[in-house]
C-alpha positions as CSV (number, residue, x, y, z in Angstrom):
1,X,83.2,-39.6,45.3
2,X,79.7,-41.0,46.0
3,X,78.6,-41.2,49.7
4,X,79.7,-44.4,51.4
5,X,77.3,-46.8,53.0
6,X,77.8,-47.9,56.6
7,X,79.2,-51.2,55.4
8,X,81.7,-49.6,53.0
9,X,82.9,-47.2,55.8
10,X,83.4,-50.2,58.1
11,X,85.3,-52.1,55.3
12,X,87.6,-49.2,54.6
13,X,88.4,-48.7,58.3
14,X,89.1,-52.4,58.7
15,X,91.2,-52.5,55.6
16,X,93.3,-49.5,56.7
17,X,94.0,-51.1,60.1
18,X,94.9,-54.4,58.6
19,X,97.3,-53.0,56.0
20,X,99.0,-50.8,58.5
21,X,99.5,-53.9,60.7
22,X,100.8,-56.1,57.9
23,X,103.9,-53.9,57.1
24,X,104.9,-52.3,53.9
25,X,105.9,-55.3,51.9
26,X,102.6,-57.2,52.4
27,X,100.5,-54.1,52.2
28,X,102.1,-53.2,48.8
29,X,101.1,-56.7,47.5
30,X,97.5,-56.0,48.5
31,X,97.5,-52.6,46.9
32,X,98.5,-54.1,43.6
33,X,95.1,-55.8,43.4
34,X,92.9,-52.7,44.2
35,X,91.3,-50.2,41.9
36,X,92.4,-46.5,41.9
37,X,89.3,-45.6,43.9
38,X,89.9,-48.3,46.5
39,X,93.6,-47.3,46.8
40,X,92.6,-43.7,47.4
41,X,89.9,-44.4,50.0
42,X,92.0,-46.9,52.0
43,X,95.2,-44.8,51.6
44,X,93.5,-41.7,52.9
45,X,92.2,-43.6,55.9
46,X,95.6,-45.1,56.5
47,X,97.3,-41.7,56.4
48,X,94.9,-40.5,59.2
49,X,95.5,-43.4,61.5
50,X,98.3,-43.7,64.0
51,X,96.7,-45.6,66.8
52,X,93.7,-47.7,67.1
53,X,91.6,-49.0,70.0
54,X,92.4,-52.4,71.3
55,X,88.9,-53.8,70.7
56,X,88.8,-52.5,67.2
57,X,92.2,-53.8,66.4
58,X,91.3,-57.3,67.8
59,X,88.0,-57.4,65.8
60,X,89.8,-56.8,62.6
61,X,92.6,-59.3,63.1
62,X,90.3,-62.0,64.5
63,X,88.9,-62.2,61.0
64,X,92.3,-63.5,60.0
65,X,92.7,-65.8,63.0
66,X,95.0,-63.5,65.0
67,X,94.8,-62.0,68.5
68,X,96.1,-58.7,69.7
69,X,96.9,-57.9,73.4
70,X,96.8,-54.1,73.9
71,X,96.2,-50.8,72.2
72,X,99.2,-50.0,70.1
73,X,100.8,-47.6,67.8
74,X,100.7,-48.8,64.2
75,X,103.4,-46.7,62.5
76,X,105.1,-43.5,63.7
77,X,104.9,-41.7,60.3
78,X,101.9,-42.8,58.3
79,X,102.6,-40.4,55.5
80,X,106.0,-42.0,54.8
81,X,104.5,-45.5,55.2
82,X,101.7,-44.8,52.7
83,X,104.3,-43.3,50.2
84,X,106.5,-46.3,50.5
85,X,103.7,-48.8,50.1
86,X,102.3,-47.0,47.0
87,X,105.7,-46.8,45.4
88,X,106.2,-50.6,45.9
89,X,102.8,-51.4,44.6
90,X,102.4,-49.0,41.7
91,X,105.9,-47.8,40.8
92,X,107.3,-44.3,41.1
93,X,105.3,-42.5,38.4
94,X,101.8,-43.8,39.2
95,X,102.4,-43.6,42.9
96,X,103.4,-40.0,42.6
97,X,99.9,-39.1,41.5
98,X,98.3,-40.7,44.5
99,X,101.0,-39.5,47.0
100,X,100.4,-35.9,45.8
101,X,96.7,-36.4,46.4
102,X,96.7,-38.2,49.7
103,X,99.9,-37.1,51.5
104,X,100.7,-33.7,50.0
105,X,97.3,-32.6,48.7
106,X,98.4,-31.4,45.3
107,X,96.1,-31.7,42.3
108,X,97.4,-33.4,39.1
109,X,95.8,-33.4,35.7
110,X,95.1,-35.8,32.8
111,X,92.6,-38.6,32.3
112,X,94.5,-41.3,34.2
113,X,95.2,-38.8,36.9
114,X,91.5,-37.9,37.2
115,X,90.8,-41.5,38.1
116,X,92.7,-40.9,41.4
117,X,91.1,-37.6,42.2
118,X,88.0,-36.4,44.1
119,X,84.9,-35.6,41.9
120,X,84.9,-32.0,43.3
121,X,88.5,-31.4,42.3
122,X,87.8,-32.8,38.8
123,X,84.9,-30.5,38.4
124,X,87.0,-27.5,39.3
125,X,89.6,-28.6,36.8
126,X,87.3,-29.1,33.8
127,X,84.3,-26.9,34.5
128,X,85.5,-24.2,32.0
129,X,86.0,-26.8,29.2
130,X,83.6,-27.1,26.4
131,X,80.7,-29.5,27.3
132,X,81.8,-31.9,24.6
133,X,85.2,-32.1,26.1
134,X,83.7,-32.7,29.6
135,X,81.5,-35.5,28.1
136,X,84.5,-37.1,26.5
137,X,86.4,-37.0,29.8
138,X,83.5,-38.4,31.9
139,X,83.0,-41.5,29.8
140,X,86.5,-42.6,30.7
141,X,85.7,-42.5,34.4
142,X,83.8,-45.1,36.6
143,X,80.1,-44.3,36.4
144,X,79.7,-43.3,40.0
145,X,82.9,-41.2,39.8
146,X,81.5,-39.4,36.8
147,X,78.2,-38.8,38.5
148,X,80.0,-37.2,41.4
149,X,81.6,-34.7,38.9
150,X,78.2,-34.0,37.4
151,X,76.8,-33.2,40.8
152,X,79.2,-30.3,41.1
153,X,78.0,-28.6,37.9
154,X,75.0,-26.3,37.6
155,X,71.8,-27.8,36.1
156,X,72.3,-26.4,32.6
157,X,75.8,-27.7,32.3
158,X,74.8,-31.1,33.8
159,X,72.0,-31.5,31.3
160,X,74.1,-30.4,28.3
161,X,76.9,-32.9,29.3
162,X,74.6,-35.8,29.8
163,X,72.9,-35.1,26.4
164,X,76.3,-35.1,24.7
165,X,77.3,-38.4,26.5
166,X,74.0,-40.0,25.4
167,X,74.6,-39.0,21.7
168,X,78.3,-39.9,21.7
169,X,78.7,-42.9,19.5
170,X,82.5,-43.1,19.6
171,X,85.6,-41.1,20.0
172,X,88.3,-40.4,17.3
173,X,91.8,-40.2,18.8
174,X,92.6,-37.0,16.9
175,X,89.6,-35.3,18.6
176,X,91.2,-35.9,22.0
177,X,94.7,-34.4,21.3
178,X,93.9,-31.2,23.1
179,X,93.3,-32.9,26.4
180,X,96.8,-33.9,27.4
181,X,99.7,-36.3,26.8
182,X,98.2,-38.9,29.2
183,X,95.0,-39.2,27.1
184,X,97.1,-39.3,23.9
185,X,98.8,-42.4,25.3
186,X,95.5,-44.0,26.2
187,X,94.1,-43.6,22.7
188,X,97.4,-43.6,20.8
189,X,97.4,-44.8,17.2
190,X,96.6,-41.8,14.9
191,X,93.7,-41.1,12.6
192,X,93.4,-44.6,11.3
193,X,92.7,-46.1,14.7
194,X,89.1,-47.3,15.1
195,X,86.9,-45.3,17.3
196,X,86.8,-46.3,21.0
197,X,83.3,-47.6,21.8
198,X,82.5,-45.1,24.5
199,X,79.4,-43.0,25.2
200,X,75.8,-43.7,24.1
201,X,72.5,-44.0,25.9
202,X,73.7,-46.9,28.1
203,X,76.7,-44.9,29.4
204,X,74.5,-41.9,30.1
205,X,72.0,-44.2,32.0
206,X,74.8,-45.8,34.0
207,X,76.1,-42.4,35.1
208,X,72.6,-41.2,36.0
209,X,72.0,-44.3,38.1
210,X,74.4,-42.9,40.7
211,X,72.7,-39.5,40.9
212,X,69.8,-38.8,43.3
213,X,66.3,-39.4,42.0
214,X,65.5,-35.7,41.9
215,X,68.6,-34.9,39.7
216,X,67.9,-37.9,37.5
217,X,64.3,-36.7,36.9
218,X,65.5,-33.1,36.1
219,X,68.1,-34.3,33.6
220,X,65.8,-36.8,31.9
221,X,63.1,-34.2,31.7
222,X,65.4,-31.6,30.1
223,X,66.6,-34.2,27.6
224,X,63.0,-35.2,26.8
225,X,62.2,-31.6,25.8
226,X,65.0,-31.7,23.2
227,X,64.8,-35.3,22.1
228,X,61.9,-37.5,23.5
229,X,63.2,-40.6,21.7
230,X,66.7,-40.3,23.3
231,X,65.1,-39.7,26.8
232,X,63.2,-42.9,26.3
233,X,66.3,-44.9,25.3
234,X,68.1,-43.6,28.3
235,X,65.3,-44.5,30.7
236,X,65.1,-48.0,29.2
237,X,68.8,-48.5,30.2
238,X,68.3,-47.2,33.7
239,X,69.0,-49.6,36.5
240,X,66.7,-48.7,39.5
241,X,66.0,-50.2,42.9
242,X,62.7,-51.5,41.6
243,X,64.6,-53.6,39.1
244,X,65.7,-55.8,41.9
245,X,62.2,-57.4,41.5
246,X,63.7,-59.0,38.3
247,X,66.2,-61.0,40.4
248,X,65.2,-64.6,40.8
249,X,65.1,-66.0,44.3
250,X,68.6,-67.5,44.2
251,X,70.2,-64.3,43.0
252,X,68.2,-62.2,45.6
253,X,69.4,-64.5,48.4
254,X,73.0,-64.1,47.1
255,X,72.6,-60.3,47.3
256,X,71.1,-60.3,50.8
257,X,74.0,-62.3,52.1
258,X,76.2,-59.2,51.6
259,X,73.7,-56.5,52.8
260,X,73.7,-55.7,56.5
261,X,70.4,-55.2,58.3
262,X,70.8,-51.5,58.9
263,X,71.5,-50.8,55.2
264,X,68.4,-52.9,54.3
265,X,66.1,-51.2,56.8
266,X,67.0,-47.8,55.5
267,X,66.8,-48.8,51.8
268,X,63.4,-50.5,52.3
269,X,61.9,-47.5,54.0
270,X,61.5,-45.9,50.6
271,X,60.5,-49.1,48.8
272,X,57.1,-50.3,47.5
273,X,55.3,-53.1,49.4
274,X,56.0,-55.5,46.5
275,X,59.8,-55.0,46.9
276,X,59.6,-55.5,50.7
277,X,57.8,-58.8,50.2
278,X,60.3,-59.9,47.6
279,X,63.0,-59.3,50.2
280,X,61.1,-61.0,53.0
281,X,60.4,-64.1,50.9
282,X,64.1,-64.6,50.3
283,X,65.0,-64.6,54.0
284,X,64.6,-67.1,56.8
285,X,61.3,-66.6,58.7
286,X,63.2,-65.4,61.8
287,X,65.3,-62.9,59.8
288,X,62.2,-61.7,57.9
289,X,60.3,-61.1,61.2
290,X,63.2,-59.2,62.7
291,X,63.4,-57.0,59.6
292,X,59.6,-56.3,59.7
293,X,59.9,-55.3,63.3
294,X,62.9,-53.0,62.6
295,X,61.0,-51.3,59.7
296,X,57.9,-50.8,61.8
297,X,59.9,-49.3,64.8
298,X,62.2,-47.1,62.6
299,X,61.0,-43.5,62.6
300,X,61.2,-41.2,59.5
301,X,64.3,-41.5,57.4
302,X,65.7,-38.7,55.2
303,X,65.2,-39.4,51.5
304,X,68.9,-38.7,50.8
305,X,69.8,-41.6,53.3
306,X,67.3,-43.9,51.6
307,X,68.8,-43.1,48.2
308,X,72.3,-43.6,49.4
309,X,71.6,-47.1,50.8
310,X,69.6,-48.1,47.7
311,X,72.4,-46.9,45.4
312,X,74.9,-48.9,47.6
313,X,72.8,-52.1,47.1
314,X,72.6,-51.4,43.4
315,X,76.4,-51.1,43.2
316,X,76.6,-54.5,45.0
317,X,74.2,-56.1,42.5
318,X,76.1,-54.7,39.6
319,X,79.4,-56.0,41.0
320,X,77.9,-59.5,41.5
321,X,76.4,-59.4,38.0
322,X,79.8,-58.5,36.6
323,X,81.3,-61.4,38.5
324,X,78.6,-63.7,37.1
325,X,77.0,-64.5,40.4
326,X,73.6,-62.9,39.7
327,X,71.8,-62.1,36.5
328,X,69.4,-59.2,36.0
329,X,67.7,-58.8,32.6
330,X,68.7,-55.3,31.3
331,X,66.5,-52.8,29.4
332,X,66.9,-51.9,25.8
333,X,68.6,-55.1,24.5
334,X,69.0,-58.8,25.2
335,X,72.2,-58.4,27.3
336,X,72.4,-59.0,31.0
337,X,73.9,-56.6,33.4
């Protein structure tokens, strides 16, 4: 999976503590409303926790209006606890996939199963498949999940797969029969079923958005050598940190409410002055001054750290856009993303 920001790490830790404290019945109800990726991340953290410091426990529960007295043991057997919670929330079959991954560490296969797996494990499972098959599989995964799989391939395979994703205009169910029974169920219906609207330049761009800038440039450059027009279409769909300048003031303020100062400082270390001013202008004068001082006092920051925090903010913007809370004009068409 993609590297987590400091805010995401804090959220996973707090969620794991709270769900362990709630008990199996209530925790199961919460799990029903989480995505596979969220369930895996929180479940893995829960499985590693048996005790928690008093101060941390108090901090988490105070958010829900509760007080804790001393450091305490949460559950004696976290493996069994997580297994029971997942079975309650997801049912025996689906829970078995995640229990194997979290508690017992066994790999499982199939498109639905892949959604519960680590990108590195997926890459090992499919790296010997034909690039067209790999492309077909990746378009079914979350974009950042798919980019993590691409990272594990060599440059030639990575470029070939992205090129095939970008030129994929749909998938016929009969072309997917060789994958497995799970995929057959997802796309069931036979030869007369209309193609699933997957793939294309936009899908390729969305996956590339989650790769580091150096990898993005290498892939786009290689595609441009083969098909300049396609490379341009993909670039037009790319959603970059600089695109945040397209956010109006109200939307930018909404985004900043969910970004912590540390994440913002690191992200802006690699930003142009225009982007910094856009951020400053949408903060209170006191908050803007504090941020300026933090940026000036912060020493050199690794490019990989800057990219991680910028990608984290872009993920936040995309989520808020999907929820209708912010709007950002997209490239290549009249839609909003």
